[in-house]
C-alpha positions as CSV (number, residue, x, y, z in Angstrom):
1,M,47.9,227.2,54.9
2,L,45.4,226.8,52.1
3,R,42.6,224.5,53.1
4,L,39.9,222.7,51.1
5,H,36.3,223.8,51.5
6,P,33.7,221.3,52.7
7,F,32.3,218.9,49.9
8,R,30.8,215.5,49.5
9,Y,32.9,212.8,47.8
10,H,31.2,210.2,45.5
11,R,32.9,207.1,44.1
12,P,30.7,205.5,41.3
13,E,31.9,202.3,39.6
14,T,30.3,202.9,36.2
15,V,30.3,205.7,33.6
16,E,26.5,205.7,33.7
17,D,26.5,206.3,37.5
18,A,29.1,209.0,37.3
19,V,27.2,210.8,34.6
20,A,24.0,210.6,36.6
21,L,25.7,212.1,39.6
22,L,27.0,215.0,37.6
23,A,23.7,215.6,35.9
24,G,21.8,215.3,39.2
25,F,23.9,217.8,41.1
26,G,24.4,220.2,38.1
27,D,26.8,223.0,38.4
28,D,27.5,222.1,42.1
29,A,29.4,218.9,41.0
30,M,32.7,218.3,39.2
31,P,34.4,215.0,38.0
32,M,37.8,214.2,39.4
33,A,40.4,211.7,38.1
34,G,43.9,212.1,39.6
35,G,43.1,215.5,41.0
36,T,46.6,216.9,40.6
37,D,45.3,220.2,39.1
38,L,41.8,220.3,40.5
39,M,42.9,220.1,44.2
40,P,45.3,223.0,44.1
41,N,42.7,225.0,42.2
42,M,40.1,224.2,44.9
43,K,42.5,225.4,47.6
44,H,42.8,228.7,45.7
45,R,39.0,228.8,45.6
46,L,39.0,228.8,41.8
47,F,36.5,226.0,42.0
48,T,34.3,225.3,45.0
49,P,32.0,222.3,44.1
50,G,29.8,220.9,46.7
51,H,30.2,217.4,45.2
52,L,33.3,215.7,43.8
53,V,32.6,212.7,41.6
54,S,35.7,210.5,41.6
55,L,36.2,208.4,38.4
56,N,39.0,206.1,39.8
57,R,36.8,203.1,40.3
58,I,35.5,203.0,36.7
59,A,37.4,200.0,35.2
60,A,35.9,200.7,31.7
61,M,37.9,203.9,31.5
62,R,41.3,202.1,31.8
63,G,43.5,200.2,29.4
64,V,45.7,200.7,26.4
65,A,45.1,198.4,23.4
66,L,45.1,198.1,19.6
67,S,41.7,197.6,17.9
68,P,41.2,194.1,16.5
69,T,42.1,195.4,13.0
70,G,45.2,197.3,14.3
71,S,43.9,200.5,12.8
72,H,43.5,202.4,16.0
73,L,45.0,202.5,19.5
74,R,42.5,203.0,22.3
75,I,43.7,204.7,25.5
76,G,41.4,204.8,28.5
77,A,41.0,208.3,29.9
78,L,42.0,207.0,33.4
79,E,45.4,205.8,32.3
80,T,48.0,207.6,34.2
81,L,50.5,209.8,32.4
82,A,53.3,207.6,33.7
83,D,51.7,204.5,32.3
84,V,51.0,206.2,28.9
85,S,54.6,207.4,28.7
86,A,55.9,203.9,29.5
87,S,53.4,201.9,27.4
88,P,55.2,199.9,24.7
89,L,52.3,200.4,22.3
90,V,52.3,204.2,22.7
91,R,56.1,204.4,22.4
92,R,56.1,202.2,19.3
93,H,53.3,204.0,17.4
94,F,53.3,207.5,18.9
95,P,56.7,208.4,20.4
96,G,55.9,212.1,20.5
97,L,52.8,211.4,22.6
98,A,54.9,209.2,24.9
99,D,57.5,211.9,25.3
100,A,54.8,214.5,26.0
101,A,53.1,212.4,28.7
102,G,56.5,211.8,30.3
103,L,57.3,215.5,30.5
104,V,54.2,216.5,32.4
105,A,55.1,217.8,35.9
106,G,57.2,215.4,38.0
107,P,57.1,211.7,38.7
108,Q,54.8,211.9,41.7
109,L,52.2,213.9,39.7
110,R,52.5,211.7,36.6
111,N,51.8,208.6,38.8
112,M,48.5,210.2,39.8
113,G,47.5,212.5,36.9
114,T,45.6,210.9,34.0
115,I,45.7,211.5,30.3
116,G,42.0,212.4,30.4
117,G,42.7,215.0,33.0
118,N,45.5,216.4,31.0
119,V,43.3,216.7,27.9
120,C,40.7,218.6,30.0
121,L,43.2,220.7,32.0
122,D,42.0,224.1,33.0
123,T,43.7,227.1,31.3
124,R,46.3,229.0,33.2
125,C,47.1,232.7,33.5
126,T,49.3,234.9,35.7
127,Y,46.3,236.7,37.0
128,Y,44.1,233.6,37.6
129,N,46.3,231.0,39.2
130,Q,46.7,232.9,42.5
131,T,45.3,232.7,45.9
132,E,41.8,234.2,46.6
133,F,43.4,237.0,48.6
134,W,45.8,237.9,45.7
135,R,43.0,237.9,43.2
136,G,40.8,240.0,45.4
137,A,43.4,242.6,45.9
138,L,43.7,243.0,42.2
139,G,40.0,243.2,41.7
140,H,39.6,239.6,40.2
141,C,39.7,238.9,36.5
142,L,37.3,237.9,33.7
143,K,37.9,234.2,34.2
144,K,36.9,234.3,37.9
145,D,34.7,236.8,39.7
146,G,35.8,239.8,37.7
147,T,34.7,241.7,34.6
148,V,38.1,242.7,32.9
149,C,40.9,240.6,31.4
150,H,44.1,242.0,32.8
151,V,46.1,240.7,29.8
152,T,44.2,242.4,27.1
153,R,42.8,245.2,29.3
154,V,39.3,244.7,27.9
155,G,36.4,242.4,29.0
156,A,35.5,240.7,25.7
157,K,37.2,237.3,26.1
158,C,39.5,235.4,28.5
159,V,42.9,234.6,27.0
160,A,44.2,232.3,29.7
161,A,46.7,229.8,28.2
162,H,46.1,226.2,27.2
163,S,49.0,224.5,29.1
164,A,48.5,220.7,28.6
165,D,51.2,218.6,27.0
166,T,49.3,215.8,25.4
167,P,46.6,217.6,23.3
168,P,48.9,219.1,20.7
169,N,50.1,215.5,19.9
170,L,46.6,214.1,19.8
171,I,45.5,216.9,17.4
172,A,48.5,216.3,15.1
173,L,47.8,212.5,15.2
174,G,44.2,212.9,14.3
175,A,42.8,211.4,17.5
176,G,39.2,211.2,18.4
177,L,37.9,211.9,22.0
178,T,34.8,210.0,23.3
179,L,32.6,211.8,25.7
180,A,29.8,210.3,27.8
181,G,26.9,212.4,29.0
182,P,23.2,212.3,29.8
183,G,22.4,212.1,26.1
184,G,24.7,209.2,25.4
185,D,28.2,209.0,23.9
186,R,29.7,211.2,21.3
187,T,33.1,211.4,19.6
188,I,34.8,214.7,18.8
189,P,38.0,215.1,16.7
190,A,40.8,216.4,19.0
191,A,41.3,219.2,16.5
192,D,37.7,220.4,17.2
193,F,37.6,219.8,21.0
194,F,39.1,223.2,22.0
195,I,37.7,226.7,21.6
196,T,39.2,230.1,22.1
197,D,37.4,231.0,25.3
198,G,39.9,230.7,28.2
199,I,37.1,230.5,30.8
200,W,35.9,227.1,29.5
201,N,38.1,226.2,26.5
202,T,36.6,222.8,25.5
203,R,33.4,221.5,23.9
204,R,32.9,219.1,26.8
205,A,29.7,219.9,28.7
206,R,30.0,220.2,32.5
207,D,27.9,217.0,32.9
208,E,30.0,215.0,30.4
209,I,33.1,212.8,31.0
210,L,35.9,212.1,28.7
211,T,36.1,208.3,28.7
212,E,38.6,207.3,26.0
213,I,40.9,208.4,23.3
214,R,41.3,206.7,19.9
215,I,44.3,207.4,17.7
216,P,44.6,206.1,14.1
217,V,47.8,204.1,13.6
218,G,49.7,205.4,10.6
219,G,51.9,203.5,8.2
220,P,55.5,202.5,8.7
221,G,56.7,205.9,7.5
222,R,55.0,207.8,10.3
223,R,57.1,209.7,12.8
224,S,56.2,212.0,15.6
225,A,58.1,214.4,17.9
226,Y,57.4,216.8,20.8
227,R,59.3,219.8,22.2
228,K,58.5,221.6,25.4
229,L,59.9,224.9,26.5
230,R,59.9,225.6,30.2
231,Q,62.0,227.4,32.7
232,R,63.4,224.3,34.4
233,H,63.7,220.6,33.7
234,S,61.3,219.9,36.5
235,I,57.6,220.4,37.1
236,D,56.9,223.6,35.2
237,F,54.0,224.1,32.8
238,P,55.1,224.8,29.2
239,L,55.9,228.3,28.0
240,L,55.6,226.8,24.5
241,S,55.0,223.4,23.2
242,V,55.4,222.0,19.7
243,A,54.1,218.7,18.3
244,A,55.0,217.5,14.9
245,V,53.8,214.4,13.0
246,G,55.0,213.4,9.5
247,D,54.4,210.6,7.0
248,F,57.4,209.7,4.8
249,D,57.8,207.5,1.8
250,E,60.5,204.9,1.4
251,N,62.9,207.5,0.0
252,G,62.4,209.8,3.0
253,A,60.3,212.4,1.2
254,V,57.4,214.0,3.1
255,E,53.9,212.7,2.1
256,R,52.1,214.6,4.8
257,I,53.1,216.8,7.8
258,N,51.3,218.4,10.7
259,G,52.4,220.8,13.3
260,V,50.6,222.1,16.4
261,V,51.8,224.7,18.9
262,S,50.3,225.4,22.3
263,A,50.7,227.4,25.6
264,L,50.4,230.6,23.6
265,G,46.6,231.1,23.7
266,A,43.4,229.5,25.0
267,R,43.6,226.6,22.6
268,P,46.3,224.7,20.6
269,R,47.0,226.1,17.2
270,V,47.3,224.0,14.1
271,L,50.0,225.4,11.9
272,A,48.7,226.1,8.4
273,G,50.5,225.7,5.1
274,W,53.1,223.1,6.1
275,D,52.1,220.5,3.4
276,E,52.5,223.0,0.6
277,I,56.1,223.6,1.7
278,A,57.2,220.1,2.5
279,V,55.2,217.5,0.6
280,G,57.5,215.8,-1.9
281,E,60.6,217.2,-0.3
282,R,63.1,215.7,2.2
283,L,63.3,217.3,5.6
284,G,66.6,219.1,5.0
285,R,67.8,222.4,6.4
286,R,66.0,224.5,3.8
287,V,62.6,222.9,4.3
288,I,62.9,222.8,8.1
289,G,63.8,226.5,8.0
290,A,60.9,227.4,5.8
291,L,58.5,225.4,8.0
292,A,59.9,227.2,11.1
293,D,59.5,230.6,9.5
294,R,55.8,229.7,8.6
295,A,55.2,228.8,12.2
296,Y,56.8,232.0,13.5
297,A,54.6,234.1,11.3
298,Q,51.4,232.5,12.7
299,C,52.2,232.7,16.4
300,R,51.6,235.7,18.6
301,P,52.0,234.9,22.3
302,L,50.1,237.0,24.8
303,E,51.4,238.2,28.2
304,N,49.3,235.6,30.0
305,I,52.5,233.9,31.4
306,I,55.1,235.7,33.5
307,V,57.8,235.4,30.8
308,D,58.4,237.9,28.0
309,A,56.0,237.3,25.1
310,E,58.5,238.3,22.4
311,W,61.1,235.9,23.7
312,R,58.5,233.1,23.7
313,R,57.7,234.0,20.1
314,A,61.3,233.9,19.1
315,M,61.6,230.4,20.6
316,V,58.8,229.2,18.2
317,R,61.4,228.9,15.4
318,V,63.9,227.2,17.7
319,C,61.5,224.6,19.1
320,V,59.9,223.9,15.7
321,K,63.4,223.4,14.1
322,R,64.3,220.9,16.9
323,A,61.1,219.0,16.6
324,L,61.4,218.7,12.8
325,S,65.1,217.8,13.1
326,E,64.0,214.9,15.3
327,L,61.5,213.8,12.6
328,A,64.3,213.9,10.1
329,G,66.4,211.7,12.4
330,K,69.0,214.4,13.0
331,S,68.7,214.6,16.8
332,G,68.0,212.3,19.7
333,R,64.5,212.3,21.2
334,Q,64.6,214.7,24.1
335,G,61.3,216.6,23.9
336,N,62.3,219.1,26.6
337,T,63.9,222.5,26.1
338,E,65.0,224.4,29.1
339,A,64.7,228.2,29.1
340,K,68.0,229.9,29.4
341,S,68.2,233.2,31.2
């Protein structure tokens, strides 16, 4: 049986008190929302904080609401993934995000896990997400207690995979993420929030808390879609995820289009060159094929997940085509692709 180590549990009721606790205890403290990822990681001794700062009593970090002008949708970081997925506002304005939140893990975990926790999800790797005994027998890895990355065979940089479902959609939608820390609040574009270091792949300082997400509401021609490749239609993390957001004119021609893929490296990847292919065109078979080919050329999965990397790369074309076909209105909203053996 895997047991938790001893720690103190704190339950502040304001953001200011939570930040003060994190700053006061330093590296010996960690924030916790739903705890659906943190608790298993603590049992594996990947994290052993002496203090856990629960955020669940902070009412200011909850709620889903449009701004007074209707230009932005605010989502509190403590909103559960189940509530985000079911929210009429999210489903109306950002159906791809709603689908992504609804495809995280299973119902029990979505009822506990939060969108803020999903955005800040720790990276994953075959050689990292194991018991302490397993990792010790291998000699540990660069991300935890070791000096060598077993994926790249060198010790320069950790390449554990970004495996969260909602961030690719937030990046494609142009969302802003608000962080609260000892120095006050700051907002970072979701596209700039992640870095390529798998050990700590966000720009969030360890004494900062993600408090809310603000997403600009597009015009009537905006559409969004999400596709997730995983081994089973159940609780698996993605082997590949694709978020697509497009703005269309009244004739169905593309005005702007964004694509983001994830689960291939330490951060989500914004696909380049899509506008030059699609703007002014309708999303027909030729354009969709060209966009999928451009995505395939930019993606190089690593062997950080226990599934063949070349097969995952081949599935980039498949998942991109399915997401874009959904934008074009040629398929139902499913968002989930099961891996076939």
